[in-house]
MDTraj code that builds the backbone (N, CA, C; nanometers):
import mdtraj as md
import numpy as np

residues = "UNK UNK UNK UNK UNK UNK UNK UNK UNK UNK UNK UNK UNK UNK UNK UNK UNK UNK UNK UNK UNK UNK UNK UNK UNK UNK UNK UNK UNK UNK UNK UNK UNK UNK UNK UNK UNK UNK UNK UNK UNK UNK UNK UNK UNK UNK UNK UNK UNK UNK UNK UNK UNK UNK UNK UNK UNK UNK UNK UNK UNK UNK UNK UNK UNK UNK UNK UNK UNK UNK UNK UNK UNK UNK UNK UNK UNK UNK UNK UNK UNK UNK UNK UNK UNK UNK UNK UNK UNK UNK UNK UNK UNK UNK UNK UNK UNK UNK UNK UNK UNK UNK UNK UNK UNK UNK UNK UNK UNK UNK UNK UNK UNK UNK UNK".split()
xyz = np.array([
    [9.1853, 13.5957, 12.9418],
    [9.2142, 13.6610, 12.8151],
    [9.1042, 13.6365, 12.7121],
    [9.0373, 13.5236, 12.7207],
    [8.9360, 13.4896, 12.6212],
    [8.8252, 13.5940, 12.6149],
    [8.7777, 13.6423, 12.7297],
    [8.6736, 13.7454, 12.7307],
    [8.7222, 13.8736, 12.6642],
    [8.8465, 13.9090, 12.6901],
    [8.9050, 14.0302, 12.6313],
    [8.9150, 14.0139, 12.4805],
    [8.9684, 13.9007, 12.4368],
    [8.9834, 13.8768, 12.2935],
    [8.8468, 13.8698, 12.2247],
    [8.7490, 13.8127, 12.2917],
    [8.6131, 13.8078, 12.2365],
    [8.5565, 13.9491, 12.2215],
    [8.5751, 14.0322, 12.3238],
    [8.5282, 14.1707, 12.3162],
    [8.5952, 14.2431, 12.1992],
    [8.7268, 14.2283, 12.1854],
    [8.7983, 14.2967, 12.0769],
    [8.7544, 14.2447, 11.9402],
    [8.7260, 14.1165, 11.9277],
    [8.6734, 14.0621, 11.8011],
    [8.5385, 14.1253, 11.7676],
    [8.4530, 14.1378, 11.8683],
    [8.3217, 14.2000, 11.8466],
    [8.3364, 14.3471, 11.8074],
    [8.4303, 14.4173, 11.8694],
    [8.4569, 14.5573, 11.8338],
    [8.4985, 14.5657, 11.6875],
    [8.5934, 14.4827, 11.6470],
    [8.6436, 14.4865, 11.5093],
    [8.5336, 14.4503, 11.4094],
    [8.4492, 14.3549, 11.4461],
    [8.3381, 14.3173, 11.3575],
    [8.2416, 14.4346, 11.3410],
    [8.2048, 14.4991, 11.4504],
    [8.1155, 14.6163, 11.4430],
    [8.1777, 14.7266, 11.3582],
    [8.3083, 14.7498, 11.3775],
    [8.3750, 14.8580, 11.3048],
    [8.3848, 14.8306, 11.1554],
    [8.3700, 14.7045, 11.1152],
    [8.3763, 14.6724, 10.9724],
    [8.2502, 14.7169, 10.8983],
    [8.1461, 14.7527, 10.9728],
    [8.0225, 14.8041, 10.9134],
    [8.0241, 14.9568, 10.9218],
    [8.0136, 15.0259, 10.8082],
    [8.0165, 15.1729, 10.8118],
    [7.9122, 15.2306, 10.9076],
    [7.9531, 15.3316, 10.9820],
    [7.8636, 15.4013, 11.0724],
    [7.8430, 15.3337, 11.2068],
    [7.9172, 15.2252, 11.2338],
    [7.8975, 15.1513, 11.3588],
    [8.0076, 15.1811, 11.4602],
    [8.0664, 15.3013, 11.4534],
    [8.1595, 15.3471, 11.5564],
    [8.1358, 15.4948, 11.5794],
    [8.1420, 15.5328, 11.7053],
    [8.1177, 15.6723, 11.7415],
    [8.2190, 15.7136, 11.8471],
    [8.2819, 15.8274, 11.8264],
    [8.3693, 15.8887, 11.9265],
    [8.2874, 15.9945, 11.9990],
    [8.2811, 15.9846, 12.1311],
    [8.2098, 16.0859, 12.2088],
    [8.2869, 16.2169, 12.1982],
    [8.2152, 16.3210, 12.1601],
    [8.2742, 16.4516, 12.1294],
    [8.3028, 16.5308, 12.2574],
    [8.4083, 16.4894, 12.3271],
    [8.4533, 16.5616, 12.4470],
    [8.5818, 16.6349, 12.4123],
    [8.5985, 16.7523, 12.4686],
    [8.7166, 16.8336, 12.4384],
    [8.8455, 16.7566, 12.4636],
    [8.8534, 16.6842, 12.5746],
    [8.9762, 16.6112, 12.6074],
    [9.0077, 16.5073, 12.5000],
    [8.9066, 16.4365, 12.4509],
    [8.9281, 16.3382, 12.3445],
    [8.9791, 16.4060, 12.2178],
    [8.9067, 16.5066, 12.1730],
    [8.9399, 16.5747, 12.0475],
    [9.0771, 16.6414, 12.0563],
    [9.1040, 16.7105, 12.1663],
    [9.2314, 16.7808, 12.1830],
    [9.3496, 16.6850, 12.1826],
    [9.3405, 16.5742, 12.2568],
    [9.4534, 16.4813, 12.2635],
    [9.4736, 16.4060, 12.1329],
    [9.3670, 16.3700, 12.0646],
    [9.3813, 16.3046, 11.9343],
    [9.4554, 16.3971, 11.8386],
    [9.4176, 16.5248, 11.8373],
    [9.4841, 16.6219, 11.7499],
    [9.6281, 16.6471, 11.7945],
    [9.6491, 16.6677, 11.9240],
    [9.7827, 16.6982, 11.9765],
    [9.8805, 16.5836, 11.9514],
    [9.8336, 16.4608, 11.9688],
    [9.9203, 16.3446, 11.9514],
    [9.9250, 16.2959, 11.8065],
    [9.8411, 16.3532, 11.7207],
    [9.8394, 16.3152, 11.5798],
    [9.7957, 16.1708, 11.5576],
    [9.6942, 16.1275, 11.6312],
    [9.6525, 15.9876, 11.6266],
    [9.5351, 15.9648, 11.5323],
    [9.5340, 15.8469, 11.4735],
    [9.4202, 15.8010, 11.3939],
    [9.3422, 15.7068, 11.4848],
    [9.2425, 15.7617, 11.5520],
    [9.1776, 15.6893, 11.6611],
    [9.1123, 15.5590, 11.6185],
    [9.0528, 15.5532, 11.5014],
    [8.9903, 15.4280, 11.4569],
    [9.0963, 15.3203, 11.4352],
    [9.2057, 15.3582, 11.3724],
    [9.3164, 15.2643, 11.3501],
    [9.3703, 15.2117, 11.4827],
    [9.3851, 15.3006, 11.5793],
    [9.4394, 15.2598, 11.7096],
    [9.3446, 15.1641, 11.7816],
    [9.2150, 15.1836, 11.7689],
    [9.1191, 15.0907, 11.8301],
    [9.1288, 14.9543, 11.7623],
    [9.1397, 14.9536, 11.6302],
    [9.1536, 14.8273, 11.5578],
    [9.2829, 14.7548, 11.5932],
    [9.3831, 14.8274, 11.6411],
    [9.5134, 14.7693, 11.6751],
    [9.5216, 14.7175, 11.8183],
    [9.4175, 14.7372, 11.8984],
    [9.4220, 14.6932, 12.0380],
    [9.4373, 14.5416, 12.0485],
    [9.5129, 14.4977, 12.1514],
    [9.5283, 14.3559, 12.1820],
    [9.4991, 14.3346, 12.3300],
    [9.4938, 14.2086, 12.3702],
    [9.4687, 14.1790, 12.5114],
    [9.5767, 14.2385, 12.6014],
    [9.6990, 14.2572, 12.5509],
    [9.8063, 14.3160, 12.6319],
    [9.7766, 14.4610, 12.6688],
    [9.6924, 14.5279, 12.5917],
    [9.6556, 14.6674, 12.6195],
    [9.5416, 14.6776, 12.7212],
    [9.4819, 14.5652, 12.7565],
    [9.3685, 14.5612, 12.8495],
    [9.4086, 14.6173, 12.9856],
    [9.3216, 14.7014, 13.0408],
    [9.3437, 14.7544, 13.1751],
    [9.2359, 14.7046, 13.2710],
    [9.1089, 14.7320, 13.2401],
    [8.9999, 14.6898, 13.3300],
    [8.8725, 14.6646, 13.2506],
    [8.7854, 14.5843, 13.3099],
    [8.6552, 14.5611, 13.2523],
    [8.6257, 14.4129, 13.2406],
    [8.5008, 14.3801, 13.2142],
    [8.3914, 14.4743, 13.1948],
    [8.3470, 14.5369, 13.3269],
    [8.3134, 14.6632, 13.3196],
    [8.2644, 14.7396, 13.4339],
    [8.1270, 14.7954, 13.3985],
    [8.0396, 14.8154, 13.4966],
    [7.9088, 14.8742, 13.4651],
    [7.9239, 15.0175, 13.4149],
    [7.8444, 15.0516, 13.3158],
    [7.8419, 15.1891, 13.2653],
    [7.7470, 15.2681, 13.3547],
    [7.8041, 15.3502, 13.4405],
    [7.7235, 15.4233, 13.5390],
    [7.6367, 15.5328, 13.4769],
    [7.6662, 15.5707, 13.3532],
    [7.5846, 15.6746, 13.2900],
    [7.4943, 15.6170, 13.1810],
    [7.4828, 15.4866, 13.1777],
    [7.3985, 15.4256, 13.0764],
    [7.3871, 15.2764, 13.0977],
    [7.3324, 15.2089, 12.9999],
    [7.3132, 15.0647, 13.0051],
    [7.4360, 14.9963, 12.9458],
    [7.4707, 14.8815, 12.9988],
    [7.5785, 14.8035, 12.9409],
    [7.7070, 14.8092, 13.0205],
    [7.8135, 14.7645, 12.9544],
    [7.9440, 14.7534, 13.0188],
    [8.0479, 14.8337, 12.9426],
    [8.1499, 14.8757, 13.0150],
    [8.2620, 14.9451, 12.9523],
    [8.3889, 14.8636, 12.9734],
    [8.4806, 14.8801, 12.8811],
    [8.6109, 14.8143, 12.8862],
    [8.7166, 14.9228, 12.8699],
    [8.8253, 14.9112, 12.9446],
    [8.9316, 15.0115, 12.9416],
    [9.0622, 14.9487, 12.8931],
    [9.1291, 15.0205, 12.8049],
    [9.2561, 14.9767, 12.7475],
    [9.3555, 15.0918, 12.7564],
    [9.4838, 15.0574, 12.7702],
    [9.5886, 15.1600, 12.7720],
    [9.7053, 15.1112, 12.6860],
    [9.6971, 15.1337, 12.5552],
    [9.8103, 15.0987, 12.4697],
    [9.9181, 15.2070, 12.4765],
    [10.0381, 15.1670, 12.4439],
    [10.1457, 15.2649, 12.4274],
    [10.1529, 15.2960, 12.2789],
    [10.1325, 15.4225, 12.2443],
    [10.1317, 15.4653, 12.1046],
    [10.2381, 15.5728, 12.0884],
    [10.3393, 15.5431, 12.0093],
    [10.4493, 15.6380, 11.9869],
    [10.5062, 15.6897, 12.1188],
    [10.5247, 15.5984, 12.2152],
    [10.5848, 15.6343, 12.3430],
    [10.4911, 15.6999, 12.4428],
    [10.3636, 15.7125, 12.4085],
    [10.2653, 15.7763, 12.4969],
    [10.1615, 15.6718, 12.5382],
    [10.1327, 15.6653, 12.6675],
    [10.0280, 15.5761, 12.7170],
    [9.8937, 15.6458, 12.6930],
    [9.8045, 15.5796, 12.6194],
    [9.6768, 15.6385, 12.5795],
    [9.5621, 15.5579, 12.6411],
    [9.4728, 15.6276, 12.7091],
    [9.3570, 15.5667, 12.7753],
    [9.2402, 15.5614, 12.6775],
    [9.1886, 15.4406, 12.6545],
    [9.0769, 15.4202, 12.5629],
    [8.9668, 15.3458, 12.6378],
    [8.8486, 15.4059, 12.6443],
    [8.7334, 15.3432, 12.7106],
    [8.6283, 15.3146, 12.6038],
    [8.5915, 15.1869, 12.5916],
    [8.4999, 15.1433, 12.4868],
    [8.3765, 15.0759, 12.5437],
    [8.2732, 15.0794, 12.4627],
    [8.1468, 15.0149, 12.4971],
    [8.0846, 14.9642, 12.3678],
    [8.0209, 14.8490, 12.3746],
    [7.9412, 14.8002, 12.2621],
    [7.7954, 14.8309, 12.2912],
    [7.7311, 14.8980, 12.1962],
    [7.5927, 14.9405, 12.2118],
    [7.5120, 14.8806, 12.0969],
    [7.3990, 14.8206, 12.1274],
    [7.3196, 14.7534, 12.0240],
    [7.2711, 14.8487, 11.9154],
    [7.2484, 14.9745, 11.9490],
    [7.1994, 15.0710, 11.8502],
    [7.3116, 15.1443, 11.7774],
    [7.4175, 15.1808, 11.8496],
    [7.5234, 15.2638, 11.7911],
    [7.6467, 15.1861, 11.7489],
    [7.6619, 15.0636, 11.7927],
    [7.7819, 14.9866, 11.7620],
    [7.8881, 15.0126, 11.8669],
    [8.0095, 15.0435, 11.8224],
    [8.1199, 15.0715, 11.9143],
    [8.1123, 15.2181, 11.9549],
    [8.1134, 15.2423, 12.0838],
    [8.1140, 15.3789, 12.1355],
    [8.2461, 15.3983, 12.2085],
    [8.3248, 15.4944, 12.1609],
    [8.4511, 15.5284, 12.2257],
    [8.4228, 15.6454, 12.3195],
    [8.4149, 15.6144, 12.4480],
    [8.3814, 15.7149, 12.5485],
    [8.5009, 15.8030, 12.5833],
    [8.6205, 15.7448, 12.5789],
    [8.7424, 15.8201, 12.6116],
    [8.8549, 15.7774, 12.5195],
    [8.9334, 15.8742, 12.4761],
    [9.0524, 15.8488, 12.3954],
    [9.1453, 15.9668, 12.4197],
    [9.2337, 15.9515, 12.5187],
    [9.3233, 16.0614, 12.5546],
    [9.4452, 16.0070, 12.6273],
    [9.5432, 16.0920, 12.6482],
    [9.6628, 16.0496, 12.7201],
    [9.6231, 16.0006, 12.8592],
    [9.6767, 15.8844, 12.8971],
    [9.6449, 15.8257, 13.0276],
    [9.7017, 15.9139, 13.1381],
    [9.6233, 15.9326, 13.2428],
    [9.6691, 16.0199, 13.3512],
    [9.6427, 15.9623, 13.4895],
    [9.5809, 15.8468, 13.4992],
    [9.5500, 15.7893, 13.6299],
    [9.6205, 15.6568, 13.6496],
    [9.5884, 15.5889, 13.7582],
    [9.6499, 15.4586, 13.7844],
    [9.6012, 15.3550, 13.6832],
    [9.6818, 15.2540, 13.6618],
    [9.6443, 15.1481, 13.5689],
    [9.6840, 15.0131, 13.6271],
    [9.6226, 14.9073, 13.5745],
    [9.6565, 14.7721, 13.6189],
    [9.7372, 14.6975, 13.5132],
    [9.6951, 14.7042, 13.3872],
    [9.7617, 14.6387, 13.2746],
    [9.8102, 14.4979, 13.3108],
    [9.7200, 14.4080, 13.3494],
    [9.7608, 14.2769, 13.3994],
    [9.8286, 14.1861, 13.2973],
    [9.8117, 14.2117, 13.1687],
    [9.8703, 14.1255, 13.0661],
    [9.9846, 14.1909, 12.9904],
    [10.0235, 14.3080, 13.0321],
    [10.1329, 14.3787, 12.9643],
    [10.2642, 14.3081, 12.9926],
    [10.3343, 14.2739, 12.8880],
    [10.4658, 14.2124, 12.9015],
    [10.5692, 14.3234, 12.9082],
    [10.6550, 14.3152, 13.0084],
    [10.7629, 14.4137, 13.0171],
    [10.8528, 14.3967, 12.8960],
    [10.8826, 14.5056, 12.8322],
    [10.9714, 14.5007, 12.7163],
    [11.1150, 14.5070, 12.7650],
    [11.1870, 14.4028, 12.7332],
    [11.3262, 14.3967, 12.7761],
    [11.4125, 14.4679, 12.6730],
    [11.5025, 14.5502, 12.7231],
    [11.5928, 14.6209, 12.6331],
    [11.7097, 14.5307, 12.5977],
    [11.7574, 14.5442, 12.4772],
    [11.8731, 14.4686, 12.4323],
    [11.9961, 14.5262, 12.5013],
    [12.0687, 14.4430, 12.5732],
    [12.1858, 14.4916, 12.6482],
    [12.3163, 14.4462, 12.5850],
    [12.3128, 14.4149, 12.4574],
    [12.4375, 14.3724, 12.3914],
    [12.5351, 14.4850, 12.3815],
])
top = md.Topology()
chain = top.add_chain()
for i, resn in enumerate(residues, 1):
    res = top.add_residue(resn, chain, resSeq=i)
    for name in ("N", "CA", "C"):
        top.add_atom(name, md.element.get_by_symbol(name[0]), res)
traj = md.Trajectory(xyz[None], top)
């Protein structure tokens, strides 16, 4: 968990500097953010280790590593793929409804109240 929490701290620190976050302009990202009515920057700042899915993984289309998170937002599982880049800061490569398999190794099952 320490590596995950360290990564999220670095993300939040980068995001505290104006202009140090970028959403990759892909139709799927833009469409799902609009359809789900999400504030993507706020949702990234709200990530915790429990939302962690995989990473760090090599970025096959560039230099560095990517991290994948799948938080549940308003009842919808949302796939978020992030990267820290020395020039651009936080790069959000994906932000859309989750549609593939997930691991979520730290997700705590939410127990329903059975009273």
